[in-house]
C-alpha positions in Angstrom: -218.9 -40.0 -286.1 -215.1 -39.6 -285.4 -213.0 -36.5 -285.3 -209.3 -36.9 -286.0 -206.8 -34.3 -285.0 -204.9 -32.7 -287.9 -201.3 -33.8 -288.1 -200.2 -30.1 -288.0 -202.4 -29.4 -285.0 -204.1 -26.5 -286.8 -207.6 -28.0 -286.5 -209.8 -31.0 -286.7 -211.2 -32.9 -289.6 -214.2 -35.1 -289.9 -213.7 -38.6 -291.3 -216.8 -40.4 -292.3 -217.9 -43.4 -294.3 -221.2 -43.7 -296.2 -223.7 -46.1 -294.7 -225.3 -46.8 -298.0 -225.5 -50.2 -299.6 -226.3 -50.1 -303.3 -227.1 -53.1 -305.5 -226.4 -52.3 -309.1 -228.3 -54.2 -311.8 -225.6 -56.4 -313.5 -227.3 -56.0 -316.9 -226.7 -52.3 -316.8 -223.4 -52.0 -314.9 -221.8 -55.4 -315.3 -219.8 -54.9 -312.0 -221.9 -54.4 -308.9 -218.8 -54.4 -306.7 -217.4 -51.3 -308.3 -220.0 -49.0 -306.7 -219.1 -50.3 -303.3 -215.4 -49.4 -303.9 -216.4 -45.9 -305.1 -218.5 -45.3 -302.0 -215.6 -46.3 -299.7 -213.4 -43.8 -301.5 -215.7 -41.0 -300.4 -214.4 -41.1 -296.8 -210.9 -40.3 -298.0 -209.3 -37.0 -299.1 -210.5 -36.0 -302.6 -208.9 -38.0 -305.4 -208.8 -36.8 -309.0 -208.6 -39.3 -311.9 -209.0 -39.1 -315.7 -211.7 -41.3 -317.1 -210.9 -42.3 -320.7 -213.9 -42.5 -323.0 -213.7 -44.7 -326.1 -213.8 -44.8 -329.0 -214.7 -41.2 -330.1 -215.0 -39.0 -327.0 -212.6 -37.0 -324.9 -213.2 -38.3 -321.3 -213.7 -36.4 -318.1 -212.3 -35.9 -314.5 -213.7 -37.9 -311.6 -213.4 -36.0 -308.3 -214.4 -38.2 -305.3 -213.9 -37.5 -301.6 -213.4 -34.8 -299.0 -211.7 -31.5 -299.9 -208.7 -31.0 -297.6 -205.8 -28.6 -297.4 -203.9 -30.8 -299.9 -206.7 -30.8 -302.5 -205.8 -27.6 -304.4 -202.1 -28.7 -304.8 -203.2 -32.3 -305.7 -205.4 -30.8 -308.5 -202.5 -28.6 -309.7 -200.3 -31.6 -310.0 -203.1 -33.5 -311.8 -203.7 -30.6 -314.2 -200.1 -30.5 -315.2 -200.4 -34.1 -316.5 -203.7 -33.7 -318.4 -205.2 -31.3 -320.8 -208.2 -30.0 -318.8 -209.3 -26.8 -320.5 -213.0 -27.2 -321.1 -213.1 -30.7 -319.5 -216.0 -31.9 -317.3 -215.6 -32.6 -313.6 -217.9 -35.3 -312.2 -218.4 -34.7 -308.5 -219.2 -37.2 -305.7 -218.3 -35.4 -302.5 -219.5 -34.5 -299.0 -217.6 -31.2 -299.0 -214.6 -30.2 -297.0 -212.6 -27.1 -296.1 -214.2 -23.8 -297.0 -211.1 -22.0 -298.1 -209.6 -24.9 -299.9 -212.9 -25.6 -301.7 -212.9 -22.0 -302.8 -209.4 -22.2 -304.1 -210.2 -25.5 -305.9 -213.4 -24.1 -307.4 -211.5 -21.0 -308.7 -209.0 -23.3 -310.5 -211.9 -25.2 -312.1 -213.4 -21.9 -313.2 -210.1 -20.6 -314.6 -209.9 -23.7 -316.9 -213.5 -23.2 -318.1 -214.4 -26.6 -316.8 -217.9 -28.1 -316.9 -219.4 -29.7 -313.8 -222.0 -32.4 -312.9 -222.8 -34.9 -310.1 -222.3 -38.6 -310.5 -220.1 -41.7 -310.0 -217.8 -42.7 -312.8 -218.0 -46.5 -313.6 -217.0 -49.0 -316.2 -219.9 -50.6 -318.2 -219.2 -54.1 -319.4 -220.9 -54.5 -322.8 -220.8 -56.9 -325.7 -218.7 -54.2 -327.5 -216.2 -54.1 -324.6 -215.8 -51.9 -321.5 -217.1 -48.4 -321.7 -216.9 -45.6 -319.2 -220.2 -44.3 -317.9 -221.6 -42.1 -315.1 -224.1 -43.2 -312.5 -226.3 -40.2 -311.6 -227.4 -41.2 -308.1 -224.5 -39.6 -306.3 -224.2 -36.9 -303.6 -222.8 -33.4 -303.7 -223.1 -31.8 -300.3 -221.9 -28.8 -298.3 -218.8 -27.2 -300.1 -219.2 -29.7 -303.0 -222.2 -27.5 -304.0 -219.8 -24.6 -304.4 -217.5 -26.7 -306.5 -220.5 -27.5 -308.7 -221.1 -23.8 -309.0 -217.6 -23.2 -310.5 -218.5 -24.9 -313.8 -218.9 -22.9 -316.9 -221.8 -25.2 -317.7 -223.6 -27.1 -314.9 -225.9 -30.1 -315.1 -227.5 -32.0 -312.2 -229.3 -35.3 -313.0 -232.7 -35.9 -311.5 -231.3 -38.8 -309.4 -228.5 -36.8 -307.8 -228.7 -35.3 -304.3 -227.5 -31.8 -303.8 -227.6 -30.8 -300.2 -226.6 -27.7 -298.2 -226.0 -26.5 -294.7 -224.1 -24.0 -292.6 -220.4 -23.8 -292.1 -219.3 -24.5 -288.5 -216.3 -24.9 -286.2 -215.2 -28.5 -286.7 -214.0 -29.2 -283.2 -217.4 -28.3 -281.8 -219.0 -31.2 -283.7 -220.2 -33.5 -280.9 -222.7 -31.0 -279.3 -222.7 -27.7 -281.1 -225.4 -26.2 -278.9 -223.5 -27.0 -275.7 -220.1 -25.9 -276.9 -218.6 -22.5 -276.1 -217.3 -20.1 -278.7 -214.8 -17.3 -278.6 -214.6 -14.0 -280.4 -211.8 -15.6 -282.5 -214.2 -18.4 -283.5 -216.9 -16.0 -284.6 -214.3 -14.0 -286.5 -213.2 -17.1 -288.4 -216.8 -18.1 -289.3 -217.8 -14.6 -290.4 -214.6 -14.2 -292.4 -215.3 -17.4 -294.3 -218.9 -16.5 -294.9 -217.7 -13.3 -296.5 -215.2 -15.2 -298.7 -217.9 -17.7 -299.6 -220.3 -14.9 -300.6 -217.8 -13.2 -302.8 -217.0 -16.6 -304.5 -220.7 -17.3 -305.0 -221.3 -14.1 -306.9 -218.0 -14.4 -308.8 -219.1 -17.8 -310.0 -222.5 -16.5 -311.1 -224.5 -18.0 -308.3 -227.5 -16.4 -306.7 -228.0 -15.0 -303.2 -230.6 -17.7 -302.7 -227.8 -20.3 -302.5 -226.2 -18.5 -299.6 -229.6 -17.9 -297.9 -230.6 -21.6 -298.2 -227.2 -22.8 -297.0 -226.8 -20.5 -294.1 -230.3 -21.1 -292.7 -229.6 -24.8 -291.8 -227.9 -25.1 -288.4 -225.7 -28.1 -287.5 -228.3 -29.7 -285.3 -230.7 -30.1 -288.3 -230.7 -32.3 -291.3 -229.1 -31.0 -294.5 -231.5 -29.3 -296.9 -231.7 -31.1 -300.3 -232.3 -28.6 -303.1 -235.4 -29.2 -305.2 -235.3 -28.9 -309.0 -236.8 -25.4 -308.6 -234.2 -24.4 -306.1 -231.4 -25.7 -308.3 -232.6 -23.4 -311.0 -233.3 -20.4 -308.7 -229.8 -20.6 -307.1 -228.3 -20.8 -310.6 -226.6 -24.1 -309.8 -228.1 -25.6 -313.0 -227.4 -23.9 -316.4 -228.5 -26.8 -318.7 -231.1 -29.5 -318.7 -229.2 -31.6 -321.2 -226.6 -34.1 -320.1 -225.0 -34.0 -323.6 -223.9 -30.4 -322.7 -221.4 -31.8 -320.1 -220.8 -35.4 -321.1 -220.5 -37.3 -324.4 -223.8 -38.6 -325.9 -225.2 -42.0 -324.9 -224.7 -43.4 -328.4 -221.0 -43.3 -327.9 -221.2 -45.2 -324.7 -221.4 -42.7 -321.9 -225.0 -42.9 -320.5 -226.1 -41.5 -317.2 -227.4 -44.9 -316.0 -230.1 -45.0 -313.3 -229.8 -47.0 -310.1 -232.5 -48.4 -307.8 -233.4 -45.9 -305.1 -231.2 -46.0 -301.9 -233.0 -47.0 -298.8 -230.7 -45.0 -296.5 -230.0 -41.3 -297.0 -227.6 -40.7 -294.2 -224.1 -39.8 -295.3 -221.7 -40.8 -292.5 -221.1 -43.4 -289.8 -218.1 -43.6 -287.5 -215.1 -45.1 -289.3 -211.4 -45.0 -289.7 -209.5 -44.4 -293.0 -208.4 -47.4 -294.9 -205.0 -48.9 -294.1 -202.3 -46.8 -295.6 -204.5 -43.9 -296.4 -203.7 -40.4 -295.0 -206.4 -38.8 -292.9 -207.9 -35.6 -294.2 -206.3 -32.5 -292.8 -208.1 -29.2 -292.1 -206.9 -25.7 -292.4 -207.9 -22.9 -290.0 -211.3 -22.2 -291.3 -214.9 -22.7 -290.3 -216.4 -26.0 -291.3 -219.7 -27.4 -292.3 -221.9 -30.0 -290.6 -222.8 -33.4 -291.8 -225.9 -35.3 -290.5 -225.7 -38.8 -289.1 -228.6 -41.0 -288.1 -231.0 -38.4 -289.4 -229.4 -35.7 -287.3 -226.6 -33.3 -288.0 -223.1 -33.3 -286.5 -220.7 -30.5 -286.9 -217.6 -31.0 -289.0 -214.7 -29.0 -290.4 -215.5 -26.1 -292.7 -217.2 -27.9 -295.5 
């Protein structure tokens, strides 16, 4: 794990890269290299892109990466260039800043957007390239609360939705041994309050907060079971067609072979030319590495 100091010196941000290696069946995906590129993008600040769907469907928004202090503005800029009312957001994210995720989720909600978990890909078929969504993706930490912002919410069986506590990002290396001031506790409790209000505003259940806040940074993230997804009200539909175009027009949720490694992050630097994620003054959530958890910025 590596913590990078925020350029504006207001806090720390966790930069991580997935340690997963996925082999995509070429008969289904046509381009195995694409998934590797997508997985690399997850260690960068969140990127929004419009996925065009041909020939007779509207398309959707792909949201990949870590929520930073820039993400709400980036989405505002993106929204001005696209008609997003009622559009679907496909999430593949390990979370990010608590307050910035709340702001981003409220914007999704104000546009009556739909949400799901997945990786957007291009399927190479005899009829030409068609956009699709691979369901075996991750939505962790504050991403779960972005998922909650959707007017309609669908989670495919192969997706991983995982929760944990928010924590102080600069106490990541050894959260048990670190010291904490009254100011630190105030920040965490303030953000828990904001998160609780947001959860109920979005129609979520108290169980979501209970499950999330019961997992400390020195334990593995808790993956929500299908029953917990329903009990927390994260899932509002069991039909993928309620959030994405039907398979017969070329947008299937294609299945992948199971991943052999579940850990989310290893130490790593951002790609050349990429700007490191910046954090705001908020509590931050933890991300496990090597089967254990390590604290990160409010995510």
